[in-house]
N, C-alpha and C positions, 0 to 999 in steps of 0.2 A: 384478443388475448390479453391476459393480465399475468403478472408475475414479477420476477426480478430480472434485470438486465445488468450483467457484470462484465467489465472489461478485464482482460488478462494479457500476459505475455503470449505472443503467437507461439503455438506449439504446446502450450500448457492448458488448452481447453479441456482435455480429459481429466486433468487433476482438479481444475475448478469445478467441473461438472460433478465429479465424485465427491468433492468437499460439500457442495451445495446439497446434493442428494442425501449425504450422510447427516449433515447438520439439520436439514429440514425434518428428516425422520426422527431425530433426537427430540425435537420440540413438537412432534405430532402434527406436522403440516404435510399434506400429501400433494404431490405434483411430479413433474418429470423435467429433466434437463435436456436441452436441445442445442446442439452446436456442430461445427465442422472443424476438424483439425486445421490449424493455421489461420482461422478466421479472426482470432483476437478477442472473441466475446463468447459468452454463454447466456442463453435464456433459460431461466427456470420457471416453467409455466405452472401456475397454481391460481385457484380462485381465492386464496388466502394471502395475497401479496402483502398487504399492510401488516398483518400479524407476523408473517415470516420476516419482513424487513425489521420489525421491532425486535424479534428474537435473535436476529443475526446482525449485530452491530458491525459496521464496516471495519473497525479496528480489530475485530476478532476473526476476520476472514484472512486466510493465508495467501490464497492465489488470486484474489480479486483486487485489481488496481482501483476499481471504482464500483460502487453499488448503487443502482438506480431502481426505482419502482416503475415498471413498465405500464404505460397508459394505452398504447396502441402500436400495432405493426401495420405499416402502409406499404402495399405492393402495387406495382403498375402505375406509379406516379407519372403524370404527364409533365414532361420537361417544361411545357409552356405555362403550367400553373400547378406548382407543388404546394403553394401556400393554402389554397382553399381546402384541400383534404386535411391538412394539419389543423386548421381552424375548426373544421367540422369535428375532428376527433377530440379536440380540447373542449368544445361546447358539449359534446356527448358525455365526456368524462365529468364535466362540471354539473351536468344535470343529475348525476347519480352520486356525487361526492358530498362529504360533510366537511366543511372548512373548519380549521381551528378557531376557537373562540376569539373574537376581536379582529379576525382577518377580514379585510374588505373583499367581498366577492367580486368586485369589479377589477381588482388587481391581484390575481391569484399567485403570480410569480414575480420574483424580484430580480431575476437575471436569466438570460438566454445563453446557452452554449450549443453551438452547432458543431458536431464532431464526426469522427470517422474512426473505425478500428485502427489500432497500431499494428497493421499487418501488411503483407505485400500487396494484397488486393485493396486494402483500405487507404493506404498512403496516397495513391493518385487522386483520391477524392478530396484532398485538403483544399484545393482551389475552389471546388464546388461548395464545400462547407463554409469557407470564408465568405464567398460572394453571396451565398444564400442567406447566411446570417445577417448580412447587411440589408437584404431585402425583407426578411421575415421580421426582424426586430420592430421596424415602424408599423408593420401590419398588425402585429400583436398588441402594440400600444394603442393603435386606433380601435382595435376590437375590445380594449379594456382587459386584456389578459395579462399584460406585462406592465410593471410600474414604469413611470416616465424616466426614472433614474434607477440604477442598480441598487437594490435594497437587500443587504446581507441577511436580514432577519427572516426573509420570506423564502419559501422553497425555490429551487432553481429548476428551470425547464431545460431539458436536453432533447435535441434532435440529432440522431445518429444515423448517418447515411452509410449503408453497407453496399449500395450500388446507386447508380443515378436515378433509378426508379423504385428504390426499396429503402425505406427508412423506419427507424423506431422512434416513437415519441415517449419520453420518460421524464420523471422528475426525481429530485434528490432533496434530502434534508441537509442543509449546510452543516448541521452539528453531527451528522452521521454519514458523512461521505468525504471523499477526497476533495480538497479545495481547488485542485488544479485541473485544467482541461485534459481529458483522456485519463485522468488520475495520475499524470506524470509531472513531478516537480522538475522545473527547468533549472538545472544547476550547471555552473560553468567551472571547468577545470582550470584552476589558477596556474600561472606559469611555474611557480615554485613548488607545486605539489610533486612529491617524489614518485607517484604512480597514479594511474587512473583509479586504483582501488580506493583512493581517498574519497571519491564521489560516493562509494557505497556506504561508508560510515557517515558522511554528511547527510545522505538521504535517510539513513537509518535513524539518526538523531531527529530529523525533521518529521519522519513518518511515524516512528514508534513512540515518540514522546510528544506530549502537547507543550504549549508555550510555557505554562507554569512549571511543568516538570523540568524542562530544559533550564529554566532559571534557577531552580532549586537543586538540581542534581549535577549541574556542570558549573561549579564555582572555582574561581581562581584559587590555587593552592591545594586543591584536592590531589590525591595520589592514585595512580592507575598503573596497570601492567598491560602490555601489548604482547601477546604470545604469538610467535611467528612473525615478528615485526618487520623484517627486511622486505623491501628497501626503506620502509618508514612511512608509508602513506597514512596508516591509521594513527601512528604515533604523532605525525605532523598535525592531523586534525585535532587531536587531544591537546597538543601544546597551544594551538590557536585559541582554545578555551581557557588557557592558563593552567592546565593540569601538569603536574610533575609525573613523568612516565618512566617506568622500568621497561625498556624495550628488550624482549627476550628472543634472541635468534642467533644461531651460529653464523649467519650470513651478515654482510656489511649493510650499514645504514648510510643514507646520503649525508654528506658532511654538514650541509646547512641545517639538517634536523638536529644533529648533535650540537651545532653552534648556538642553538636556542638557549642553552644552559639549563633546560628543563628535563633533559633526557639522560638516563644512565643506560648504556648499552651493556647487556649481560649476555655473553656467549654461552648459551645453555639450550637444552632441549625444552621447548615450551610445554611438552606433555609431562615432564618430570619436575620442572622447577616449581617451587612454591615460595610465596613471599615471607620475609622474616617477621612481618607484622601485617595486620589487616589493612586492606586498601579500600578506597571508595569504589573503584572501577576495575574491571578486567575486560579486555576486548580480545578477540581471537578470529583470525581469518586464515587458519591453517588448512592445507589440503590434506584431509584425512577422512576415514570412514565416518559417516554421520553419527553412528551409534557410539563410536569411541569418543567423538567430540562431545556428545550429549552426556556421556558418563563423566568425562573430565570436568565439564562445566558444573555438573551436579556436585562433584566433590568440592569444587571451589566454594559453592554456595552453602553446602552442608557444613563445611569446616569453618565458615565465616571468614575466608580469606579475602572476600570482596562483598560489597553490598549490592552492586549492580554490575551487569555484564551485557555485552552485545557480542554475538558470535554468529558465524555462518555454518550452515549444515549443507554440505555438498551432496546432492541427491543422486540416486542411481538413475539409469535410463528408463527403467520400468517401475510401475507401482510406486510412483513418487508420493502420491497422497497417503498410501499405506505406510511408507517409510517415515513420512512427516509425522503422522499420528503416533507411530511407534516411538520415535525419538523424543517427541514432546512428552509422551506418557512416561518414558524412561527418565527424562530429566526431572519431572515432578516426583516420581516415586523415589529416586535415589537421592534427591536433595533432602528429603525427610524434614523439610521445613516449609511453612507456607510461602508460596511464591506468587509474584505477579509475572505472568508470561504473555508476551505478544510476539507473534511471528508473522512475517510478511515476505512475499517475493517482491523485491524492489525492482524498479526500472533498471538499475545498474547491476542487479544480480543476473546470473545466467542459469546454469543448472544447479541452483542453490536457493535457499531461503535464509533470511536474516532474522535472528531471534533476540529479543530483549527479555532478560530474566533478572528479577530483583527480589530480595528478601522483603516480605511484607513488613511495613513499618508499624 
């Protein structure tokens, strides 16, 4: 089997399958999605895997935590020797593959990740994944498949166990995939964070912006608005970057957030308030109908009240991919200005997606 292997939040497999199917059809690639609800992953089987991977950059996928190119699916693995079938699959793949110019065919991969789905069935496999990685890594190096030291410029090799005798072998391009195991950034909630929602904005900044964008777009002294700010989690994250924040909410903020001297608390309705002058940023994590949020965010961008925004869209229980497309199309249409839009279901999201939308410079 060849195709794409994508990880997702458990329970959102139908949304990811619908997204991959629709996006593949748009670029003229034929195939089919295969998954089970609650599994934490989707396989999109196609004999045009490389072309599809190029046409669907990881950053453009909404429900995929990770995007991998599938090399083999191995069933009935013998617990006494799981390594030999993996080596055989890799040698078979090498026989039919064309390596990038200048890449040493003796060291095809620069890093090994042995993983498991982030699901109820997958989490008990973490011990197996960790122990097997320690055994497989030297075997791959002896076979000339893996570099002696991790090499970030080469493709990564992934082995994903979905059961003790069932695994996928896949690879990823470091420039077109999540850099974290399982596609999950490991963030720690600091003791002075006003709420766990702070992790959502921290992850959004890490996932939706690259390093150069974070340095350019999050500078000390910039001005921002946080709509629906209470108790102040997202405002607190912005102040940690040195931004001055108008925190708009009728509810209270944590006192230590106000004590930063960077926050003005405005008791007002976040859906009615507008800034007296243009801002660099607007963020919003209000619990509202997703279409209403998309329309209000479009107004902010159309009127030039901000240049960049990050906001959440709370999705319905059914037809969540359809609602996602509708809301993103609505945002683009009503903004009436060229936008850069990236949307992703973050690890710290639940029944929602997080969107970065900015005016094109």
